[in-house]
C-alpha positions as CSV (number, residue, x, y, z in Angstrom):
1,M,1.6,109.6,-165.9
2,S,4.5,112.0,-166.6
3,D,8.1,112.3,-165.7
4,Q,7.5,115.6,-163.8
5,A,4.4,116.6,-161.9
6,G,1.9,118.4,-164.2
7,R,4.1,118.0,-167.4
8,A,3.0,115.6,-170.1
9,T,5.5,113.5,-171.9
10,M,5.7,112.1,-175.5
11,R,4.7,108.8,-174.0
12,D,1.5,110.3,-172.6
13,V,0.7,111.8,-176.0
14,A,1.3,108.5,-177.7
15,A,-1.0,106.6,-175.3
16,L,-3.8,109.1,-175.6
17,A,-3.6,109.2,-179.4
18,G,-3.2,105.4,-179.7
19,V,0.1,105.6,-181.7
20,S,3.8,104.9,-181.2
21,I,6.2,107.3,-179.6
22,K,8.0,107.4,-183.0
23,T,4.8,108.6,-184.7
24,V,4.4,111.4,-182.1
25,S,8.0,112.4,-182.7
26,R,7.4,112.6,-186.4
27,V,4.3,114.8,-185.9
28,V,5.8,117.3,-183.4
29,N,9.0,117.6,-185.6
30,A,6.8,118.3,-188.7
31,E,8.3,115.3,-190.5
32,A,6.6,113.6,-193.5
33,G,5.3,110.1,-193.6
34,V,2.3,110.4,-191.3
35,A,-1.3,110.0,-192.5
36,D,-3.4,113.1,-192.1
37,A,-5.9,111.4,-189.8
38,V,-3.1,110.1,-187.5
39,R,-1.4,113.5,-187.5
40,S,-4.7,115.1,-186.5
41,R,-5.2,112.6,-183.7
42,V,-1.7,113.3,-182.4
43,Q,-2.1,117.1,-182.6
44,D,-5.4,116.8,-180.7
45,A,-3.7,114.8,-177.9
46,V,-0.9,117.4,-177.8
47,S,-3.4,120.1,-177.3
48,R,-5.5,118.3,-174.7
49,L,-2.4,117.4,-172.6
50,D,-0.8,120.8,-173.1
51,Y,2.4,119.0,-174.2
52,R,5.5,121.1,-174.7
53,H,8.0,119.7,-177.2
54,H,11.7,119.6,-176.0
55,L,13.5,121.1,-179.0
56,G,17.0,120.5,-177.5
57,A,16.4,116.8,-177.1
58,S,15.1,116.6,-180.7
59,N,18.2,118.3,-182.1
60,L,20.4,115.8,-180.2
61,R,18.5,112.9,-181.6
62,R,18.6,114.3,-185.1
63,G,22.4,114.5,-185.0
64,G,23.2,117.7,-186.8
65,G,19.7,119.2,-186.8
66,R,19.1,122.8,-186.2
67,S,18.4,124.4,-182.8
68,G,16.2,127.1,-184.1
69,L,18.4,129.6,-182.2
70,I,20.5,132.5,-183.4
71,G,23.1,134.2,-181.3
72,A,23.4,138.0,-181.4
73,L,26.3,139.5,-179.5
74,L,26.2,143.3,-179.6
75,Q,28.1,146.0,-177.7
76,D,25.4,147.2,-175.4
77,V,21.8,146.2,-175.8
78,S,20.7,149.1,-173.7
79,N,22.1,151.5,-176.2
80,S,19.5,152.7,-178.7
81,F,21.6,151.7,-181.7
82,S,22.1,148.1,-180.5
83,A,18.5,147.9,-179.3
84,A,17.1,148.9,-182.6
85,L,19.4,146.6,-184.4
86,L,18.4,143.7,-182.2
87,R,14.7,144.5,-182.9
88,S,15.3,144.3,-186.6
89,L,17.0,140.9,-186.2
90,E,14.2,139.6,-184.0
91,D,11.5,140.6,-186.6
92,A,13.4,138.8,-189.3
93,A,13.9,135.7,-187.1
94,R,10.3,135.5,-186.0
95,D,9.2,135.2,-189.6
96,R,11.2,131.9,-189.7
97,G,10.2,130.6,-186.3
98,T,13.7,131.3,-185.0
99,A,14.5,132.7,-181.6
100,I,17.4,135.0,-180.7
101,L,19.8,134.7,-177.8
102,S,21.4,138.1,-177.2
103,A,24.0,139.6,-174.9
104,S,26.1,142.7,-174.4
105,L,29.9,142.6,-174.9
106,D,30.7,146.0,-173.3
107,E,33.9,146.2,-175.3
108,E,35.4,143.3,-173.3
109,P,37.4,140.8,-175.5
110,D,37.3,138.0,-172.9
111,R,33.6,138.4,-172.5
112,E,33.2,138.1,-176.2
113,R,35.2,134.8,-176.5
114,S,33.3,133.4,-173.5
115,L,29.9,134.2,-174.8
116,V,30.7,133.0,-178.3
117,H,31.9,129.7,-176.7
118,D,28.6,129.4,-174.7
119,L,26.5,130.0,-177.8
120,V,28.4,127.6,-179.9
121,T,28.1,124.9,-177.3
122,R,24.4,125.5,-177.3
123,R,24.5,124.8,-181.0
124,V,23.1,128.0,-182.3
125,D,22.3,127.9,-186.0
126,G,24.1,131.2,-186.7
127,L,25.8,134.1,-185.1
128,V,25.6,137.9,-185.4
129,L,28.7,139.6,-183.9
130,M,29.6,143.2,-183.2
131,P,33.2,142.3,-182.0
132,S,35.2,143.7,-179.2
133,T,38.3,141.7,-180.1
134,D,41.0,143.1,-182.4
135,R,41.0,139.8,-184.4
136,Q,38.5,136.9,-184.5
137,D,40.8,134.1,-185.5
138,Y,39.4,132.1,-182.7
139,L,36.2,131.7,-184.8
140,A,38.0,130.2,-187.8
141,S,37.4,126.6,-187.0
142,E,33.7,127.2,-186.4
143,V,33.4,129.1,-189.7
144,R,35.2,126.3,-191.5
145,A,32.8,123.8,-189.9
146,G,29.9,125.7,-191.4
147,L,28.7,128.1,-188.7
148,P,27.2,131.1,-190.5
149,V,28.6,134.3,-188.9
150,V,27.7,137.9,-189.9
151,F,29.7,140.8,-188.5
152,V,27.8,144.0,-188.0
153,D,29.0,147.5,-187.5
154,R,32.7,146.3,-187.5
155,E,34.4,144.3,-190.2
156,P,35.9,140.8,-189.4
157,R,39.7,140.4,-188.9
158,G,41.5,137.1,-189.0
159,V,38.5,135.3,-190.3
160,V,36.6,135.5,-193.6
161,A,32.9,136.2,-193.1
162,D,29.9,138.4,-194.2
163,S,29.7,141.9,-192.8
164,V,27.4,144.9,-192.7
165,T,29.0,148.2,-191.8
166,V,28.5,151.9,-192.1
167,E,30.8,154.5,-193.8
168,N,32.0,155.8,-190.5
169,L,34.9,157.9,-191.8
170,E,32.8,159.6,-194.5
171,G,29.9,160.1,-192.1
172,A,32.1,161.8,-189.5
173,Q,33.7,163.9,-192.2
174,M,30.2,165.0,-193.4
175,G,29.2,166.1,-189.9
176,V,32.4,168.1,-189.2
177,E,32.3,169.6,-192.7
178,H,28.7,170.8,-191.8
179,L,30.1,172.6,-188.8
180,L,33.0,174.0,-190.7
181,A,30.5,175.3,-193.3
182,Q,28.8,177.3,-190.6
183,G,32.1,179.1,-189.9
184,H,33.3,177.1,-186.9
185,R,37.1,176.4,-186.6
186,R,37.4,175.4,-182.9
187,I,35.4,172.2,-183.1
188,A,35.8,169.6,-180.3
189,C,35.8,165.9,-181.1
190,L,34.6,163.3,-178.6
191,T,35.2,159.7,-179.3
192,D,35.4,156.3,-177.7
193,L,38.5,154.1,-177.2
194,A,41.1,154.6,-179.9
195,E,41.4,150.8,-180.5
196,I,37.7,150.6,-181.4
197,Y,37.4,150.4,-185.2
198,T,34.4,152.7,-185.4
199,A,35.7,155.3,-183.0
200,R,39.0,155.4,-184.8
201,D,37.3,155.9,-188.2
202,R,35.1,158.7,-186.9
203,R,38.1,160.5,-185.4
204,D,39.9,160.1,-188.7
205,G,36.8,161.6,-190.5
206,Y,37.0,164.6,-188.2
207,V,40.7,165.2,-189.1
208,E,40.0,164.6,-192.8
209,A,37.3,167.3,-192.8
210,F,39.8,169.9,-191.6
211,R,42.5,168.6,-193.9
212,A,40.2,169.0,-196.9
213,R,40.0,172.7,-196.1
214,G,43.7,173.1,-195.5
215,I,43.2,173.6,-191.7
216,R,44.7,171.8,-188.7
217,P,42.4,171.0,-185.8
218,D,43.5,171.9,-182.3
219,K,44.6,168.7,-180.7
220,Q,43.6,170.0,-177.3
221,L,40.0,169.8,-178.4
222,C,40.1,166.1,-179.4
223,I,39.3,163.8,-176.5
224,Q,39.4,160.0,-176.9
225,G,38.6,157.1,-174.7
226,L,35.2,158.3,-173.5
227,R,33.2,155.3,-172.3
228,G,29.7,156.8,-171.9
229,P,27.6,159.9,-171.2
230,G,29.2,160.7,-167.8
231,P,32.8,160.9,-169.1
232,A,31.6,162.9,-172.1
233,E,29.7,165.3,-169.9
234,A,32.8,165.8,-167.8
235,A,35.0,166.3,-170.9
236,V,32.8,169.0,-172.3
237,L,32.6,170.8,-169.0
238,H,36.4,170.8,-169.0
239,L,36.6,172.0,-172.5
240,M,34.4,174.9,-171.7
241,E,36.8,176.1,-169.0
242,L,39.6,176.6,-171.6
243,A,40.9,180.1,-172.3
244,K,39.6,179.5,-175.9
245,P,36.8,177.0,-175.6
246,P,35.3,175.2,-178.6
247,T,32.4,176.9,-180.4
248,A,31.1,173.6,-181.8
249,I,31.2,169.9,-180.8
250,F,31.3,166.7,-182.9
251,A,30.3,163.7,-180.7
252,G,31.3,160.3,-182.2
253,R,28.5,158.2,-180.6
254,N,24.9,158.7,-179.4
255,D,25.7,158.3,-175.7
256,L,28.6,160.8,-176.0
257,T,26.2,163.2,-177.6
258,Q,23.8,162.8,-174.7
259,G,26.7,163.7,-172.3
260,A,27.6,166.8,-174.4
261,V,23.9,167.9,-174.3
262,R,23.8,167.7,-170.5
263,A,27.1,169.7,-170.1
264,L,26.0,172.4,-172.5
265,R,22.7,172.7,-170.7
266,Q,24.5,173.0,-167.3
267,R,26.5,175.9,-168.6
268,G,23.6,177.6,-170.4
269,L,25.3,177.1,-173.7
270,S,22.8,174.9,-175.6
271,D,21.9,177.8,-177.9
272,S,25.4,179.2,-178.4
273,V,27.6,176.1,-179.0
274,A,26.8,174.0,-182.1
275,L,26.6,170.2,-181.7
276,V,26.5,167.4,-184.2
277,G,26.2,163.8,-183.1
278,F,27.0,160.6,-184.9
279,D,24.0,158.4,-184.7
280,D,20.4,159.3,-183.8
281,F,18.6,158.4,-180.6
282,P,15.0,158.6,-179.4
283,L,13.7,162.1,-178.6
284,A,16.8,163.8,-180.1
285,D,14.3,165.8,-182.3
286,L,12.5,167.0,-179.2
287,L,15.6,168.6,-177.5
288,A,15.9,172.4,-177.5
289,P,17.5,173.0,-179.9
290,A,16.6,169.8,-181.8
291,L,19.7,167.7,-182.4
292,T,21.5,167.6,-185.8
293,V,22.9,164.1,-186.3
294,I,24.6,161.8,-188.7
295,R,22.0,159.1,-188.9
296,Q,22.6,155.4,-189.4
297,D,19.7,153.5,-191.0
298,V,19.6,150.9,-188.2
299,G,16.5,149.2,-189.7
300,R,18.2,148.7,-193.0
301,I,21.4,147.5,-191.3
302,G,19.4,144.9,-189.3
303,R,17.5,143.7,-192.4
304,L,20.7,143.3,-194.4
305,T,22.3,141.4,-191.6
306,A,19.4,139.1,-191.2
307,D,19.1,138.6,-194.9
308,L,22.8,137.5,-195.1
309,L,22.5,135.2,-192.2
310,M,19.2,133.6,-193.4
311,A,20.7,133.1,-196.9
312,R,23.6,131.2,-195.4
313,L,21.2,129.1,-193.3
314,D,19.3,128.3,-196.5
315,G,22.5,127.0,-198.1
316,D,24.1,130.0,-199.8
317,T,27.8,129.2,-200.4
318,A,28.8,132.3,-202.3
319,A,31.9,134.2,-201.3
320,P,31.4,136.4,-198.2
321,K,29.8,139.7,-198.8
322,R,30.8,143.1,-197.5
323,L,27.8,145.5,-197.4
324,V,28.4,149.1,-196.6
325,V,25.5,151.5,-195.7
326,E,25.8,155.2,-196.3
327,P,24.8,157.5,-193.3
328,T,22.9,160.7,-193.8
329,L,23.0,164.2,-192.3
330,V,19.8,165.1,-190.5
331,V,19.6,168.9,-190.0
332,R,17.5,169.9,-187.0
333,G,19.0,173.0,-185.4
334,S,21.9,172.3,-183.0
335,G,24.4,171.9,-185.8
336,E,23.4,175.2,-187.5
337,I,24.3,177.5,-184.6
338,P,26.9,180.0,-185.9
339,P,30.1,180.8,-184.1
340,P,30.0,183.9,-181.9
341,D,32.2,186.0,-184.2
342,A,30.2,185.1,-187.4
């Protein structure tokens, strides 16, 4: 009765409903031109047989139809920022009956190109990308062919597309200025790889905060290329062994902040070394002291990204938009610890 044991086919539905396979196809694909009574009969047969429609096959038959899928390639879906962003995208997609295929890029350019290729061959309707590559020229032909692409957290290079980013430089400058205002001058700076757009901007914001006060930061206290909490923890432990250790720390990403927290706790310095982190994370307000952060409004970033993508899917052909979200300083205690000589 079916092509696989236990799985009903469109032919089975047609036979039970007493209609043609073409009529069943029109009903399950929500097409017009079917009488209400016939549509009801087909839907009843679908329910009785527990028929599951093959969307991929329908898209192939339609020749250019939509897949109902959106690709979301983020840096690390286990990171609280990427996870919250993905959730915002999922909420927006669900309202339209669209599913999301997501994956982590882990700052690997080859992985990015491979995953983009996989998603394009699966005929996703649109793509959200937090790129690892320096340039995204490889996407130019897909964009010209009409694939909607929205870049998030990092602006596109080599291709013209919509983007939603945060004022990283100004946010970092705000955080370091906050520490300077408490009287700190020996402020450590922890950032990711220098070639990453956001890490570079946040380090520049650190330098700019000092420059605005006519002060030069100690280069010995600036550590780049930190790839996670473990390296950040080791870096802070090293800094605390210096003859003149830092009295405050600016961490350029939430997982680097977590590493710094662990190191300070190990040394019993949580209440004596000030700490400001870029980007919030769950339970940061429950630490002792509670963590002062530069917060990105991830929910808003996700909604803006989804709105841009859905507008393109609905036929918006306006020039690409560049949306920039302002971060905010959230004062909780760790960033307000004064230097020892204050």
